[in-house]
SEVONU-342943 format. One record per residue (C-alpha): residue number from 1; x, y, z; residue in one letter. Coordinates in nm, 3 decimals, m for minus. Example, Ala and Ser with C-alpha at 12.3 -4.5 7.8 and 13.67 -1.06 7.14 Angstrom:
2
{vexdo 1, {1.230, m0.450, 0.780}, 'A'}
{vexdo 2, {1.367, m0.106, 0.714}, 'S'}
END
This chain:
217
{vexdo 1, {m3.038, 1.918, m2.221}, 'X'}
{vexdo 2, {m3.056, 2.218, m2.384}, 'X'}
{vexdo 3, {m3.213, 2.018, m2.686}, 'X'}
{vexdo 4, {m3.458, 1.835, m2.502}, 'X'}
{vexdo 5, {m3.608, 2.159, m2.295}, 'X'}
{vexdo 6, {m3.669, 2.326, m2.692}, 'X'}
{vexdo 7, {m3.811, 1.999, m2.812}, 'X'}
{vexdo 8, {m4.083, 1.984, m2.512}, 'X'}
{vexdo 9, {m4.145, 2.343, m2.558}, 'X'}
{vexdo 10, {m4.238, 2.361, m2.928}, 'X'}
{vexdo 11, {m4.475, 2.007, m2.888}, 'X'}
{vexdo 12, {m4.649, 2.212, m2.591}, 'X'}
{vexdo 13, {m4.726, 2.510, m2.791}, 'X'}
{vexdo 14, {m4.829, 2.294, m3.067}, 'X'}
{vexdo 15, {m5.088, 2.157, m2.910}, 'X'}
{vexdo 16, {m5.241, 2.512, m2.710}, 'X'}
{vexdo 17, {m5.275, 2.571, m3.113}, 'X'}
{vexdo 18, {m5.419, 2.247, m3.248}, 'X'}
{vexdo 19, {m5.564, 1.982, m2.955}, 'X'}
{vexdo 20, {m5.663, 1.651, m3.067}, 'X'}
{vexdo 21, {m6.051, 1.682, m3.040}, 'X'}
{vexdo 22, {m6.099, 1.338, m2.838}, 'X'}
{vexdo 23, {m5.859, 1.395, m2.615}, 'X'}
{vexdo 24, {m5.857, 1.670, m2.320}, 'X'}
{vexdo 25, {m5.599, 1.889, m2.351}, 'X'}
{vexdo 26, {m5.384, 1.719, m2.109}, 'X'}
{vexdo 27, {m5.410, 1.443, m2.235}, 'X'}
{vexdo 28, {m5.245, 1.601, m2.603}, 'X'}
{vexdo 29, {m4.985, 1.686, m2.394}, 'X'}
{vexdo 30, {m4.950, 1.385, m2.212}, 'X'}
{vexdo 31, {m4.912, 1.207, m2.549}, 'X'}
{vexdo 32, {m4.694, 1.434, m2.727}, 'X'}
{vexdo 33, {m4.418, 1.459, m2.439}, 'X'}
{vexdo 34, {m4.433, 1.037, m2.393}, 'X'}
{vexdo 35, {m4.082, 1.053, m2.580}, 'X'}
{vexdo 36, {m3.883, 1.252, m2.354}, 'X'}
{vexdo 37, {m4.101, 1.070, m2.078}, 'X'}
{vexdo 38, {m3.925, 0.772, m2.228}, 'X'}
{vexdo 39, {m3.596, 0.927, m2.306}, 'X'}
{vexdo 40, {m3.558, 1.026, m1.924}, 'X'}
{vexdo 41, {m3.607, 0.697, m1.836}, 'X'}
{vexdo 42, {m3.348, 0.540, m2.047}, 'X'}
{vexdo 43, {m3.134, 0.727, m1.836}, 'X'}
{vexdo 44, {m3.193, 0.709, m1.536}, 'X'}
{vexdo 45, {m3.366, 0.357, m1.536}, 'X'}
{vexdo 46, {m3.478, 0.213, m1.206}, 'X'}
{vexdo 47, {m3.347, m0.129, m1.081}, 'X'}
{vexdo 48, {m3.666, m0.275, m1.100}, 'X'}
{vexdo 49, {m3.742, m0.139, m1.452}, 'X'}
{vexdo 50, {m3.688, m0.560, m1.571}, 'X'}
{vexdo 51, {m3.679, m0.860, m1.372}, 'X'}
{vexdo 52, {m3.625, m1.181, m1.605}, 'X'}
{vexdo 53, {m3.723, m1.543, m1.421}, 'X'}
{vexdo 54, {m3.358, m1.682, m1.595}, 'X'}
{vexdo 55, {m3.437, m2.044, m1.398}, 'X'}
{vexdo 56, {m3.799, m2.102, m1.567}, 'X'}
{vexdo 57, {m3.874, m2.163, m1.205}, 'X'}
{vexdo 58, {m4.254, m2.274, m1.204}, 'X'}
{vexdo 59, {m4.554, m2.140, m1.074}, 'X'}
{vexdo 60, {m4.690, m2.356, m0.716}, 'X'}
{vexdo 61, {m5.069, m2.245, m0.799}, 'X'}
{vexdo 62, {m5.115, m2.295, m1.217}, 'X'}
{vexdo 63, {m5.144, m1.928, m1.416}, 'X'}
{vexdo 64, {m5.440, m2.143, m1.635}, 'X'}
{vexdo 65, {m5.697, m2.167, m1.308}, 'X'}
{vexdo 66, {m5.676, m1.778, m1.311}, 'X'}
{vexdo 67, {m5.970, m1.619, m1.493}, 'X'}
{vexdo 68, {m6.110, m1.253, m1.510}, 'X'}
{vexdo 69, {m6.388, m0.993, m1.632}, 'X'}
{vexdo 70, {m6.398, m0.874, m1.895}, 'X'}
{vexdo 71, {m6.486, m0.498, m1.995}, 'X'}
{vexdo 72, {m6.817, m0.564, m2.162}, 'X'}
{vexdo 73, {m6.881, m0.813, m1.871}, 'X'}
{vexdo 74, {m6.776, m1.129, m1.983}, 'X'}
{vexdo 75, {m6.538, m1.405, m1.788}, 'X'}
{vexdo 76, {m6.233, m1.461, m1.954}, 'X'}
{vexdo 77, {m6.105, m1.845, m1.811}, 'X'}
{vexdo 78, {m5.723, m1.792, m1.871}, 'X'}
{vexdo 79, {m5.755, m2.216, m1.992}, 'X'}
{vexdo 80, {m5.799, m2.082, m2.285}, 'X'}
{vexdo 81, {m5.471, m1.915, m2.325}, 'X'}
{vexdo 82, {m5.234, m2.262, m2.296}, 'X'}
{vexdo 83, {m4.981, m2.256, m2.578}, 'X'}
{vexdo 84, {m4.994, m1.871, m2.619}, 'X'}
{vexdo 85, {m4.751, m1.582, m2.446}, 'X'}
{vexdo 86, {m4.905, m1.344, m2.291}, 'X'}
{vexdo 87, {m4.788, m1.014, m2.179}, 'X'}
{vexdo 88, {m5.012, m0.856, m1.905}, 'X'}
{vexdo 89, {m4.997, m0.434, m1.841}, 'X'}
{vexdo 90, {m5.183, m0.213, m1.622}, 'X'}
{vexdo 91, {m5.351, 0.086, m1.767}, 'X'}
{vexdo 92, {m5.430, 0.393, m1.699}, 'X'}
{vexdo 93, {m5.584, 0.709, m1.965}, 'X'}
{vexdo 94, {m5.476, 1.031, m1.757}, 'X'}
{vexdo 95, {m5.097, 0.908, m1.743}, 'X'}
{vexdo 96, {m4.786, 1.023, m1.917}, 'X'}
{vexdo 97, {m4.677, 0.590, m2.030}, 'X'}
{vexdo 98, {m5.062, 0.637, m2.181}, 'X'}
{vexdo 99, {m4.970, 0.656, m2.520}, 'X'}
{vexdo 100, {m4.781, 0.313, m2.467}, 'X'}
{vexdo 101, {m5.115, 0.191, m2.566}, 'X'}
{vexdo 102, {m5.020, 0.219, m2.983}, 'X'}
{vexdo 103, {m4.691, 0.040, m2.894}, 'X'}
{vexdo 104, {m4.888, m0.227, m2.711}, 'X'}
{vexdo 105, {m5.159, m0.222, m3.044}, 'X'}
{vexdo 106, {m4.823, m0.223, m3.265}, 'X'}
{vexdo 107, {m4.638, m0.513, m3.068}, 'X'}
{vexdo 108, {m5.033, m0.710, m3.062}, 'X'}
{vexdo 109, {m5.076, m0.694, m3.428}, 'X'}
{vexdo 110, {m4.704, m0.748, m3.495}, 'X'}
{vexdo 111, {m4.729, m1.069, m3.275}, 'X'}
{vexdo 112, {m5.152, m1.189, m3.277}, 'X'}
{vexdo 113, {m5.146, m1.553, m3.420}, 'X'}
{vexdo 114, {m4.928, m1.672, m3.066}, 'X'}
{vexdo 115, {m4.957, m1.312, m2.821}, 'X'}
{vexdo 116, {m5.237, m1.280, m2.605}, 'X'}
{vexdo 117, {m5.255, m0.883, m2.439}, 'X'}
{vexdo 118, {m5.458, m0.840, m2.189}, 'X'}
{vexdo 119, {m5.516, m0.481, m2.023}, 'X'}
{vexdo 120, {m5.590, m0.421, m1.692}, 'X'}
{vexdo 121, {m5.770, m0.023, m1.603}, 'X'}
{vexdo 122, {m5.638, 0.067, m1.253}, 'X'}
{vexdo 123, {m5.739, 0.419, m1.097}, 'X'}
{vexdo 124, {m5.474, 0.329, m0.864}, 'X'}
{vexdo 125, {m5.186, 0.548, m0.923}, 'X'}
{vexdo 126, {m5.311, 0.950, m0.885}, 'X'}
{vexdo 127, {m5.631, 0.884, m0.963}, 'X'}
{vexdo 128, {m5.563, 0.882, m1.324}, 'X'}
{vexdo 129, {m5.828, 0.657, m1.453}, 'X'}
{vexdo 130, {m6.085, 0.770, m1.357}, 'X'}
{vexdo 131, {m6.330, 0.613, m1.691}, 'X'}
{vexdo 132, {m6.593, 0.437, m1.656}, 'X'}
{vexdo 133, {m6.532, 0.059, m1.832}, 'X'}
{vexdo 134, {m6.695, 0.154, m2.113}, 'X'}
{vexdo 135, {m6.523, 0.536, m2.122}, 'X'}
{vexdo 136, {m6.218, 0.377, m2.135}, 'X'}
{vexdo 137, {m6.266, 0.139, m2.466}, 'X'}
{vexdo 138, {m6.408, 0.416, m2.640}, 'X'}
{vexdo 139, {m6.085, 0.615, m2.520}, 'X'}
{vexdo 140, {m5.876, 0.371, m2.610}, 'X'}
{vexdo 141, {m6.022, 0.257, m2.938}, 'X'}
{vexdo 142, {m6.070, 0.612, m3.066}, 'X'}
{vexdo 143, {m5.697, 0.749, m3.020}, 'X'}
{vexdo 144, {m5.549, 0.438, m3.065}, 'X'}
{vexdo 145, {m5.655, 0.160, m3.231}, 'X'}
{vexdo 146, {m5.661, m0.051, m2.931}, 'X'}
{vexdo 147, {m5.799, m0.426, m3.039}, 'X'}
{vexdo 148, {m5.621, m0.654, m2.737}, 'X'}
{vexdo 149, {m5.853, m0.766, m2.440}, 'X'}
{vexdo 150, {m5.934, m0.510, m2.214}, 'X'}
{vexdo 151, {m6.037, m0.585, m1.871}, 'X'}
{vexdo 152, {m6.295, m0.469, m1.617}, 'X'}
{vexdo 153, {m6.131, m0.124, m1.419}, 'X'}
{vexdo 154, {m6.015, m0.281, m1.086}, 'X'}
{vexdo 155, {m5.721, m0.282, m0.833}, 'X'}
{vexdo 156, {m5.397, m0.390, m0.950}, 'X'}
{vexdo 157, {m5.238, m0.279, m0.613}, 'X'}
{vexdo 158, {m5.125, m0.468, m0.312}, 'X'}
{vexdo 159, {m5.482, m0.474, m0.096}, 'X'}
{vexdo 160, {m5.759, m0.657, m0.014}, 'X'}
{vexdo 161, {m5.903, m0.538, m0.291}, 'X'}
{vexdo 162, {m5.610, m0.668, m0.534}, 'X'}
{vexdo 163, {m5.787, m0.852, m0.788}, 'X'}
{vexdo 164, {m5.673, m1.187, m0.811}, 'X'}
{vexdo 165, {m5.475, m1.217, m1.167}, 'X'}
{vexdo 166, {m5.221, m0.909, m0.994}, 'X'}
{vexdo 167, {m5.253, m1.129, m0.675}, 'X'}
{vexdo 168, {m5.082, m1.405, m0.888}, 'X'}
{vexdo 169, {m4.866, m1.193, m1.076}, 'X'}
{vexdo 170, {m4.654, m1.000, m0.766}, 'X'}
{vexdo 171, {m4.683, m1.316, m0.481}, 'X'}
{vexdo 172, {m4.381, m1.547, m0.564}, 'X'}
{vexdo 173, {m4.614, m1.815, m0.304}, 'X'}
{vexdo 174, {m4.803, m1.843, m0.644}, 'X'}
{vexdo 175, {m4.603, m1.727, m0.923}, 'X'}
{vexdo 176, {m4.307, m1.923, m0.824}, 'X'}
{vexdo 177, {m4.023, m1.626, m0.837}, 'X'}
{vexdo 178, {m4.181, m1.294, m0.855}, 'X'}
{vexdo 179, {m4.283, m1.051, m0.548}, 'X'}
{vexdo 180, {m4.299, m0.714, m0.776}, 'X'}
{vexdo 181, {m4.578, m0.500, m0.793}, 'X'}
{vexdo 182, {m4.705, m0.271, m0.993}, 'X'}
{vexdo 183, {m4.486, 0.063, m0.944}, 'X'}
{vexdo 184, {m4.661, 0.190, m1.148}, 'X'}
{vexdo 185, {m4.954, 0.243, m1.483}, 'X'}
{vexdo 186, {m4.813, 0.002, m1.772}, 'X'}
{vexdo 187, {m4.676, m0.249, m1.597}, 'X'}
{vexdo 188, {m4.588, m0.551, m1.781}, 'X'}
{vexdo 189, {m4.611, m0.942, m1.675}, 'X'}
{vexdo 190, {m4.525, m1.187, m1.945}, 'X'}
{vexdo 191, {m4.623, m1.574, m1.924}, 'X'}
{vexdo 192, {m4.488, m1.801, m2.207}, 'X'}
{vexdo 193, {m4.667, m2.081, m2.325}, 'X'}
{vexdo 194, {m4.682, m2.342, m2.054}, 'X'}
{vexdo 195, {m4.781, m2.085, m1.804}, 'X'}
{vexdo 196, {m4.491, m1.942, m1.647}, 'X'}
{vexdo 197, {m4.396, m1.587, m1.522}, 'X'}
{vexdo 198, {m4.108, m1.503, m1.742}, 'X'}
{vexdo 199, {m4.047, m1.141, m1.719}, 'X'}
{vexdo 200, {m4.158, m0.822, m1.509}, 'X'}
{vexdo 201, {m4.145, m0.484, m1.707}, 'X'}
{vexdo 202, {m4.158, m0.150, m1.551}, 'X'}
{vexdo 203, {m4.362, 0.140, m1.698}, 'X'}
{vexdo 204, {m4.006, 0.261, m1.809}, 'X'}
{vexdo 205, {m3.934, m0.001, m2.044}, 'X'}
{vexdo 206, {m4.156, 0.053, m2.372}, 'X'}
{vexdo 207, {m4.352, m0.233, m2.469}, 'X'}
{vexdo 208, {m4.145, m0.269, m2.861}, 'X'}
{vexdo 209, {m3.832, m0.276, m2.629}, 'X'}
{vexdo 210, {m3.566, m0.524, m2.754}, 'X'}
{vexdo 211, {m3.579, m0.684, m2.429}, 'X'}
{vexdo 212, {m3.955, m0.671, m2.422}, 'X'}
{vexdo 213, {m3.963, m0.821, m2.786}, 'X'}
{vexdo 214, {m3.766, m1.084, m2.662}, 'X'}
{vexdo 215, {m3.971, m1.220, m2.413}, 'X'}
{vexdo 216, {m4.259, m1.277, m2.614}, 'X'}
{vexdo 217, {m4.080, m1.458, m2.902}, 'X'}
END
């Protein structure tokens, strides 16, 4: 514990001296302490950090009938994703897990022949995504080199305003088995090549975790 505190202190001091010019000070701090945040997530995992559809229960509502609006305003029909794994994640720019953008991009570059990643920015958790869509795209490109598909900012938590994709992901009467809504920014869902929702991973599970890697292979 003492070692962790020392490392964190050194990182924060370094940020006082050199703040990344493309980020606010808060964002620079959050990016620097991300490894510490993830370390504690591994030590104290939640009971719903990882859920799996072991029986490969089929959806009653086809994943491929869904559609969503891209960051640039284009409509994306999910029918085009047949035959590929899809990872869907709700994102935010001012979160302790925002550095997962970098890991998501690495995951995408390693598997983009067979993997689609869809990032859904949302301001649902502690208002950690206040940027407009064009600002979100710029932030992600400049700071993390994001090239996977970003969607238009929307609501991902349960309620009347929840977008149709996350309603499907968190409703077992539609996806077949999973009622787990996002618990925080950077919750992740994996859909296989046949449109079956196979996994849920909470924000405490890195996109490069071996469980995630196994799910997309």
